[in-house]
C-alpha positions in Angstrom: 0.0 0.0 0.0 1.5 3.4 -1.0 1.4 6.3 1.3 0.8 9.9 0.2 3.2 12.6 1.5 0.6 13.9 4.0 -0.3 10.4 5.5 1.1 11.2 9.0 -1.0 14.5 9.1 -4.2 12.6 8.2 -3.5 10.1 10.9 -2.9 12.9 13.4 -6.3 14.3 12.4 -7.9 10.9 13.1 -9.0 10.5 9.5 -10.6 7.2 8.7 -8.0 5.7 6.3 -8.9 3.2 3.6 -7.1 1.5 0.8 -8.0 3.2 -2.5 -6.4 2.6 -5.9 -3.3 1.1 -4.1 -2.9 4.1 -1.8 -3.9 4.6 1.9 -6.3 7.5 1.6 -8.5 9.5 4.0 -12.1 8.6 3.3 -13.6 10.9 6.1 -12.7 13.0 9.1 -15.9 14.2 10.8 -18.5 12.5 8.6 -19.6 12.7 5.0 -22.6 15.1 5.5 -20.7 17.7 7.6 -17.8 17.6 5.2 -20.1 17.8 2.2 -21.9 20.9 3.5 -18.6 22.6 4.5 -17.5 22.5 0.8 -20.9 23.7 -0.4 -21.1 26.6 2.1 -17.5 27.5 2.9 -14.4 25.6 1.8 -12.6 22.3 2.3 -9.3 20.8 1.4 -9.0 17.3 -0.2 -5.7 15.4 -0.4 -5.9 13.8 -3.9 -2.2 13.1 -4.2 -3.0 9.6 -5.4 -3.9 11.0 -8.9 -1.4 10.3 -11.7 0.6 12.9 -13.6 2.4 12.4 -16.9 4.6 15.0 -18.5 4.5 14.7 -22.3 7.1 16.9 -24.1 9.0 17.4 -27.3 8.1 18.6 -30.8 5.6 15.7 -31.3 4.0 16.0 -27.9 0.8 17.4 -29.3 0.7 14.8 -32.1 0.7 12.0 -29.5 -2.0 13.7 -27.3 -4.2 14.3 -30.3 -4.0 10.6 -31.2 -4.8 9.3 -27.8 -7.5 11.8 -26.7 -11.0 12.6 -27.8 -11.0 16.4 -27.3 -9.1 18.7 -29.5 -5.9 19.7 -27.6 -4.7 21.9 -30.5 -7.2 24.5 -29.1 -5.2 24.8 -25.9 -2.9 27.7 -25.3 -0.4 28.1 -22.5 -2.2 28.3 -19.2 -5.3 26.5 -20.4 -6.6 23.1 -19.3 -9.0 20.7 -21.0 -11.2 17.7 -19.9 -10.9 14.8 -22.2 -11.2 11.0 -22.6 -8.8 8.4 -23.9 -10.9 6.1 -26.2 -9.9 2.4 -26.6 -10.3 0.5 -29.9 -13.5 -1.2 -28.9 -15.8 1.8 -28.3 -15.0 2.1 -24.6 -12.8 4.5 -22.5 -9.3 3.8 -21.2 -9.7 6.7 -18.8 -10.9 10.3 -18.5 -8.2 12.9 -17.8 -7.3 16.6 -17.7 -4.7 18.0 -20.1 -2.7 21.1 -19.1 -0.7 23.0 -21.7 2.4 24.2 -19.8 4.3 25.4 -23.0 4.0 24.8 -26.7 5.8 21.5 -26.5 5.1 20.5 -22.9 1.8 19.1 -21.5 0.8 17.7 -18.2 -1.8 14.8 -18.3 -3.6 14.2 -15.0 -5.1 10.7 -14.9 -7.1 8.6 -12.4 -5.1 6.9 -9.6 -6.5 3.4 -10.3 -5.4 3.7 -14.0 -1.9 5.1 -13.7 -0.1 1.9 -15.0 -2.8 1.1 -17.5 -2.8 4.6 -18.9 1.0 4.8 -19.0 1.2 1.5 -20.9 -1.6 2.6 -23.3 0.0 6.0 -24.2 3.5 4.4 -24.5 2.1 1.8 -26.8 0.8 4.5 -29.1 3.8 6.7 -28.9 5.2 6.1 -32.4 6.2 9.8 -32.8 9.0 9.8 -30.2 7.4 12.2 -27.8 9.2 12.4 -24.4 7.2 10.8 -21.6 7.8 11.1 -17.9 5.7 9.6 -15.1 5.7 12.2 -12.3 3.0 10.5 -10.2 5.3 9.5 -7.3 6.9 13.0 -7.3 3.9 15.3 -7.0 1.2 16.0 -4.5 -2.2 17.4 -5.3 -4.6 19.3 -3.0 -8.1 20.3 -4.1 -9.2 23.5 -2.2 -12.9 23.6 -3.0 -15.8 25.8 -2.0 -17.2 29.3 -2.5 -14.7 30.9 0.0 -11.7 29.3 -1.7 -10.4 32.3 -3.6 -10.9 34.7 -0.8 -9.3 32.4 1.8 -6.2 31.5 -0.3 -5.4 34.9 -1.8 -3.0 35.8 1.0 -0.8 32.8 0.0 -0.1 33.9 -3.6 0.3 36.8 -6.0 -1.7 34.9 -8.6 -5.1 36.6 -9.0 -7.4 33.8 -7.7 -10.6 35.8 -7.8 -10.4 36.4 -11.5 -9.0 33.0 -12.6 -11.3 31.5 -15.2 -12.5 27.9 -15.0 -10.1 25.5 -16.6 -7.2 27.9 -16.7 -4.0 27.7 -14.5 -0.9 29.6 -13.6 2.5 28.5 -12.3 3.8 30.6 -9.5 4.7 30.9 -5.8 2.1 29.6 -3.3 2.6 29.5 0.4 6.3 30.4 -0.1 6.9 27.5 -2.5 8.0 28.2 -6.1 6.7 26.5 -9.3 3.3 25.5 -7.9 0.6 24.8 -10.5 -2.6 26.6 -9.3 -5.5 25.5 -11.4 -9.1 26.6 -11.4 -10.4 23.1 -11.8 -12.2 20.7 -9.4 -14.7 17.9 -9.0 -17.2 19.4 -6.7 -19.2 22.1 -8.5 -18.6 24.6 -5.8 -15.6 26.4 -7.3 -12.1 26.4 -6.1 -8.6 25.3 -7.1 -6.4 22.3 -7.5 -2.7 22.8 -6.7 0.2 20.6 -7.8 3.6 20.7 -6.0 6.5 18.4 -5.1 6.0 15.9 -2.3 8.7 17.5 -0.1 6.7 20.8 0.0 3.5 19.1 1.1 3.7 19.7 4.9 4.5 23.4 4.5 1.7 23.9 2.0 -0.9 22.0 4.0 -0.1 24.0 7.1 -0.3 27.3 5.2 -3.6 26.3 3.6 -5.2 25.3 6.9 -4.0 28.5 8.6 -5.1 30.8 5.8 -8.5 29.1 5.7 -9.1 29.0 9.4 -11.2 32.2 9.7 -13.3 31.1 6.7 -14.2 27.7 8.3 -11.9 25.4 6.3 -11.9 21.7 7.1 -10.1 18.7 5.7 -12.4 16.6 3.5 -12.3 12.9 2.7 -12.9 11.0 -0.5 -16.5 10.0 0.6 -17.7 13.6 0.5 -15.8 14.1 -2.8 -18.0 11.3 -4.2 -21.3 12.8 -3.0 -20.2 16.3 -4.2 -19.3 15.1 -7.7 -22.4 13.0 -8.0 -24.7 16.0 -7.2 -23.1 17.6 -10.2 -23.5 14.5 -12.4 -19.7 14.2 -13.0 -18.7 10.8 -14.2 -16.5 8.6 -12.0 -14.2 6.2 -13.9 -14.9 2.6 -12.9 -18.6 3.5 -12.1 -20.2 5.6 -14.8 -17.5 5.2 -17.5 -15.1 2.3 -18.2 -13.6 0.2 -20.9 -17.1 -0.9 -22.1 -18.8 2.5 -22.2 -18.4 4.9 -25.1 -18.1 8.7 -24.6 -21.2 9.1 -26.7 -23.3 6.8 -24.5 -21.9 8.6 -21.4 -23.0 12.0 -22.5 -19.4 13.1 -23.2 -20.0 13.9 -26.9 -19.1 17.5 -26.0 -15.5 16.4 -25.4 -15.4 14.1 -28.5 -14.3 16.2 -31.4 -14.4 14.7 -34.9 -12.4 17.6 -36.4 -9.3 15.4 -36.0 -8.4 11.7 -36.1 -7.9 9.8 -32.9 -8.1 6.2 -31.7 -11.4 4.7 -32.8 -12.7 8.1 -34.0 -14.4 6.6 -37.1 -16.5 4.1 -35.1 -17.4 6.8 -32.5 -18.4 9.2 -35.2 -20.7 6.6 -36.7 -22.2 5.9 -33.3 -22.9 9.6 -32.9 -24.5 9.9 -36.3 -26.6 6.8 -35.9 -27.3 7.4 -32.2 -26.2 5.1 -29.3 -28.4 2.1 -28.2 -28.2 3.1 -24.6 -27.6 6.3 -22.6 -26.4 7.4 -19.2 -29.3 9.1 -17.4 -29.7 10.9 -14.1 -32.6 10.2 -11.8 -34.1 11.2 -8.5 -36.0 8.8 -6.3 -39.8 9.6 -6.0 -39.8 8.4 -2.4 -37.2 8.1 0.4 -34.8 5.4 -0.8 -31.2 5.1 -1.6 -30.1 3.8 -5.0 -26.8 2.0 -4.7 -24.2 1.2 -7.4 -25.1 -2.2 -8.9 -28.8 -2.1 -8.2 -31.0 -3.1 -11.2 -33.0 -0.5 -13.1 -36.4 -2.0 -14.1 -39.3 -1.0 -16.3 -43.0 -0.9 -15.2 -43.2 -4.7 -15.7 -40.3 -5.4 -13.4 -38.0 -6.3 -16.4 -34.4 -5.4 -15.9 -33.3 -2.6 -18.4 -30.1 -1.4 -16.8 -28.0 -0.9 -13.7 -27.3 1.9 -11.3 -23.7 3.1 -11.9 -23.5 5.7 -9.1 -26.1 6.4 -6.4 -26.3 8.1 -3.0 -28.5 10.0 -0.6 -27.8 13.6 -1.7 -26.8 15.7 1.4 -27.8 18.9 -0.3 -31.2 17.7 -1.7 -32.0 15.2 1.0 -33.2 12.7 -1.6 -31.9 9.6 -3.3 -30.1 10.4 -6.6 -28.3 8.3 -9.1 -26.9 7.6 -12.6 -27.3 4.6 -14.8 -27.5 3.3 -18.4 -30.9 2.6 -19.9 -32.0 1.9 -23.5 -32.2 5.1 -25.5 -36.0 4.7 -26.1 -36.5 4.8 -22.3 -34.2 7.8 -21.7 -35.7 11.2 -21.4 -36.1 14.0 -18.7 -39.4 13.4 -16.9 -39.6 9.7 -17.9 -40.2 7.2 -15.1 -38.0 4.2 -14.3 -37.8 2.0 -11.2 -34.8 0.9 -9.0 -34.9 -2.6 -7.6 -34.1 -2.1 -3.9 -34.1 -5.5 -2.3 -37.6 -6.9 -3.0 -39.2 -3.6 -3.9 -39.2 -1.7 -7.2 -39.0 2.0 -6.2 -40.1 4.6 -8.7 -37.7 7.3 -9.9 -37.9 10.2 -12.3 -35.2 11.1 -14.9 -33.9 14.6 -14.4 -31.6 17.1 -16.1 -28.1 17.5 -14.7 -26.8 18.8 -12.5 -28.9 17.6 -9.5 -27.5 20.4 -7.4 -28.2 23.8 -8.9 -26.3 25.9 -6.2 
């Protein structure tokens, strides 16, 4: 089991630590609901240092990225970031990722912790253009400082203008006295904030400074359990749940980051699927009565016939109702349409809704 640089601090804070993607990670500190509301109303800090980071550089760096990713990375300029997927050859997704353009010939790819080795091997296998690849996953730490008070609370730690930083842009600068920190206006919560990348050895200094600067604003450490409820309220896909090697970006509602203005792995087949329409679709639903849809529960029609599976589900702390995502046949999909979730022996009715669940 790998340890993140801040493991000792999480243990001191009495975090509940669990194995996650090969790392010992804090799942909660005070409890999911308290942590969730802290991020929605104030700000919280997540240690997400288990994520993977690959540096792709050289004159053919963009050529390689264009080949392996579905979005159009040629649209990036220095200081811009982009959400994308890596399609496989069978219509599924190797991973979803964020691409940062550091310089014209230097990009940082941020991938899911559980897929670091798989992604590295996949990209290496398709690197027939001699782009330089470096796996920095074990060298870098990553904190997500999320919530409506994040910019105000963290401004004292940097000369970067946090208040006016646009979504999916970033700057490299000094943060909490540490040089060459990537400060990025990205996140997985829907409540605004930043993700900051820095070397492992600087983690204790940065953590202490973040907690001190945020104290008067009500900052708290937040675990991975609340990260999951926050992202689900926004309808953000989680790899391994809502998207995986068998789900296409078109089925998953990720057509907006699948650009056919260029060629990429399996682009022809995905283009055809988009034109003809997928056979199934990822839909969002709210339970009509008090019940919690869990991952893996069957989705059934009015006759009790199984038509799909719940891919993510929880009791929404903000809405105080059961919410979920799942794939259903395209003819069943539609906002306002009814489906049922098989919860033990009872089929409980749910209504399909438009994302996000949480409107803020």
